[in-house]
N, C-alpha and C positions, 0 to 999 in steps of 0.2 A: 504494500500500500504506500504509494508515493516513494518507494524505495526504503521505507523506514520499518515496516513490520509486515507480518503475514496476516491478512484479514481472513476471518472465517465466516462461513454462512452455512445454512442448512435448508432443506426442503421439508415441509410439513406434510405434504400429500404425495403419496407414491404407492405403487403396487409392484410386487415382485413375485415371480413364480419360479420354483426350483424343481427340476426333475433330477433326482439324485439316485445314482446307481452305485451303492457302496462296493459292490463286487467288481465293478468296472467303471471307476470314476471318470475315465475319458469319454464315457457315453453320457455323462451328465450334461445338463444345460440349465441356463438361467436367462430369464427375461425380466426387464424392469421398465416401468414407465413412471415418469416424474411430472407432476404438475408444475411447470415453470413459474406459474403465478403464485405458488406457495412458498417462494423464497423468503427466508427469514434471516435477519441480520441482528447481531447484538448491538443494542443502543445506537441505532442509525441516526444521523442528524436529520432534521426535518427535510422531507422531500427526497432523501437519498435512496430509500427503498424503491420509490416510484421510478427514480432515474435508472436504477440497475435493472428493474423489470421492463423499462422502456426501450424505445427503438435503437438507442446507441449501444445497448448491451444485450440482454436476453431477448428483447422484443417479444415478450410473453403474450401480447395480444395477437400477434401474427403467428407465433410459434409456441402455442401453449403447452406442448408436450416435449419432454426430453425422453429418449428411449435408448435402451441397451438390449442387444440380443447376442448371446454368446454364439461363437462359431466354432470354437475348439476349447477343450479342457485338457491340459497336459499336467498330469501329476508330476510334482518336483520333489516330493518327499512323502513320508507316511501320513502327514497331516497338512500338506501344502500342495498348491496347484497354481499354474499360470492359466488364466482365463482370457482368451482373446475373443473379441466381439466387435460388433458394429455399434458405434455410438452415434445417435442422431441428435444434433443440437443446432438450433438456429436454422433448421431446414437443410443442414449438411450432414451427410453420413460418412464417417471415417472409422478405420479400425483403431481400437484402444485395447491395451493389455492391462489386466489387473493381476496382482499377486495376492492369492487367497490363502487363508489358514482356517482349517476346520478346528473349532474351539471345543467341540463335544456335542453330545446329544443324549437323548434317552427315548426308549420306546413308549413311555407313558409313566405317569407318576400319580400317587393318590390325589395330589392337588391339581393335576393337569393330566387327564387320561390320554391326551393326544401325543403322538410322537413329536419331538422337537429337536432341531439341530441349530447350531450357531456358527457363524463365520465372521471373520474380519477380512477386509480386502483393502488394498491401496493401489493407486496408480496415478498417472499424470498425463496431461495433454496440453498442447498449445491452443489457446482459445482462438487465435487468429486463423488457425486451420479450419475453423468452423464459421468463419466470417464475423467474428466478434473481436475486432482489433482496436476499438476505441480506447485511448489512453495508454497503449503499449509504448513503453519508453523508446525514445529515438536511439539508434545505434550508438553504443558507447556510453549511454546514460542509464541511470537506475531511477530517474525521476519519472514517475508514471505508475501504472498498474501492471504488474507482471503479466506477461503473455502466458506463463506456465500456471496451470490450475492443478493443484494437488487434490486428489480425491481420497477420502477416508470413508469406508463403509463398515458399519456394524449391523449385522442382520441375523434375525432368527426366523426360522421357517417352522410352521407346525403342520402336521399331517393328520391323517385319520388315526383313531385309537389302534394301538398295537394289538395284534391277535396272535396268540401263541400258535406255533405250527401244530397241526394235528399229529399226534404221535403215531409212529408206524405200528401197524398191528404186530403183535408178538407172534413168532413162529409157533405153530401148533406142535406140541411135542409129545 
């Protein structure tokens, strides 16, 4: 932010769907849609939030949805994966890569009978590649608003209640 700090923001309205195959993680996929109009900022100066949602930045009236659709999941460790996908922002679609960590899960719990898994992910992209170049610092300067956008995701997905597998019939003896 003007070369002095890293400004943070969040989105309040979004939907994400996960298709998880624990036996073959590379067959998993994720899609997400974000309501660009739901951008929230900590203690914004008067009018600043409208400016960021406006035509010079997100142009949320014209492009109300940000979307991500995975195209590949590459396991990188027992609990980590590289997720490549198509990010659509400001009407432009480009590939983006996220580094994801599986934080754990459970098949059900007395307080929550549904299966639940949690993930953390991070990545980055240059906003100018999506047609959002307002305020990018001039070459050789840091005064402006960074082109680089760092993305941090903390997500939980819940599924249907876990059902114990039917036990195999015992052999007659």
